[in-house]
C-alpha positions in Angstrom: 0.0 0.0 0.0 1.2 3.5 -0.8 0.7 5.9 2.1 0.8 9.7 2.4 0.7 10.8 6.1 -0.8 14.2 6.5 1.4 16.9 8.0 0.5 16.2 11.6 1.1 12.5 11.3 4.3 13.1 9.4 5.7 15.3 12.1 4.6 13.0 14.9 6.1 10.0 13.2 9.4 11.8 12.4 9.7 13.1 16.0 8.7 9.6 17.3 6.0 11.0 19.6 3.3 9.0 21.3 0.7 11.0 19.4 0.9 8.7 16.4 -2.3 6.6 16.6 -1.6 2.9 16.8 -3.5 2.2 13.5 -1.2 4.7 11.7 1.9 3.4 13.4 1.0 -0.2 12.3 0.5 0.9 8.7 3.6 3.0 8.6 5.8 0.3 10.1 4.6 -2.4 7.7 7.7 -3.1 5.5 5.8 -3.7 2.3 4.0 -0.3 2.5 5.6 2.6 0.6 5.7 5.9 2.6 5.5 9.3 0.8 5.7 12.9 2.0 4.4 15.9 0.1 6.4 19.0 -0.6 3.2 20.8 0.6 3.7 19.4 4.1 7.3 20.7 4.1 6.1 24.0 2.9 3.5 24.2 5.7 6.2 23.2 8.3 8.6 25.8 6.9 6.0 28.5 7.3 5.3 27.5 10.9 9.0 27.3 11.7 9.7 30.7 10.3 7.2 32.3 12.7 9.7 31.7 15.5 7.3 30.1 17.9 9.0 28.5 21.0 6.8 25.4 20.8 7.6 24.7 17.1 11.3 24.2 16.5 11.3 21.7 13.6 14.0 22.4 11.0 12.3 21.7 7.6 15.6 20.9 5.9 16.6 18.4 8.6 13.2 16.9 8.5 13.3 16.4 4.7 16.7 14.8 4.9 15.6 12.5 7.7 12.5 11.4 5.8 14.6 10.7 2.7 17.1 8.7 4.7 14.2 6.7 6.2 12.9 5.7 2.8 10.1 8.2 2.3 9.5 9.3 -1.3 8.8 12.9 -2.0 5.8 14.0 -4.0 6.2 17.4 -5.7 3.3 19.8 -6.0 2.3 19.9 -9.7 0.0 22.0 -11.7 -2.2 18.9 -12.1 -2.5 18.7 -8.3 -3.4 22.4 -8.1 -6.1 22.1 -10.8 -7.4 19.0 -9.0 -7.6 20.9 -5.7 -9.7 23.6 -7.3 -12.4 21.1 -8.0 -12.6 19.7 -4.4 -15.7 20.5 -2.4 -15.2 23.2 0.2 -15.5 20.9 3.2 -12.0 21.9 4.4 -10.6 25.3 4.0 -6.9 24.7 4.9 -5.0 24.9 1.6 -2.3 22.5 2.6 -4.8 19.8 3.6 -6.7 20.4 0.3 -3.4 19.9 -1.6 -2.7 16.7 0.2 -6.2 15.5 -0.6 -5.8 16.4 -4.3 -2.4 14.6 -4.4 -3.8 11.5 -2.7 -6.7 11.3 -5.1 -4.9 12.1 -8.3 -1.9 9.9 -7.5 -3.9 7.0 -6.0 -2.0 7.1 -2.7 -3.8 6.6 0.6 -3.8 9.7 2.7 -3.6 8.9 6.4 -5.2 11.5 8.7 -6.6 12.0 12.1 -8.8 14.9 10.8 -12.4 13.9 10.4 -13.1 16.7 7.9 -10.2 15.5 5.7 -11.5 12.0 6.0 -15.0 13.0 4.8 -13.7 13.5 1.2 -14.2 10.6 -1.2 -11.2 8.8 -2.4 -8.2 7.0 -0.9 -8.3 8.7 2.5 -8.1 6.7 5.7 -8.8 8.2 9.2 -6.6 6.6 11.8 
């Protein structure tokens, strides 16, 4: 199975926090599953990191390098993804989440999320 963790799950997994739901951890730890990350997630993390909040100290460059070292495959944001996102129902207003949804649907990759609104979109989206 090809899996795309949303930004929260990606961060929690990379930081090895206990916040990763057991169902997500089981899927992400399964050796035959392929793990992906979106450039949109790194962009979102970079924006949050640049705000200088004391509670958010993730270095996007280190995170990207660590993900690549651990076998994650990067998905670039393409014009096709952007056009696909424009046609999504306005259930969720966060542009980064909408891009992840568009990427999952257009690429046929299962988006893992803890967000009920994201999970309400049709397509390969799994709430964990």
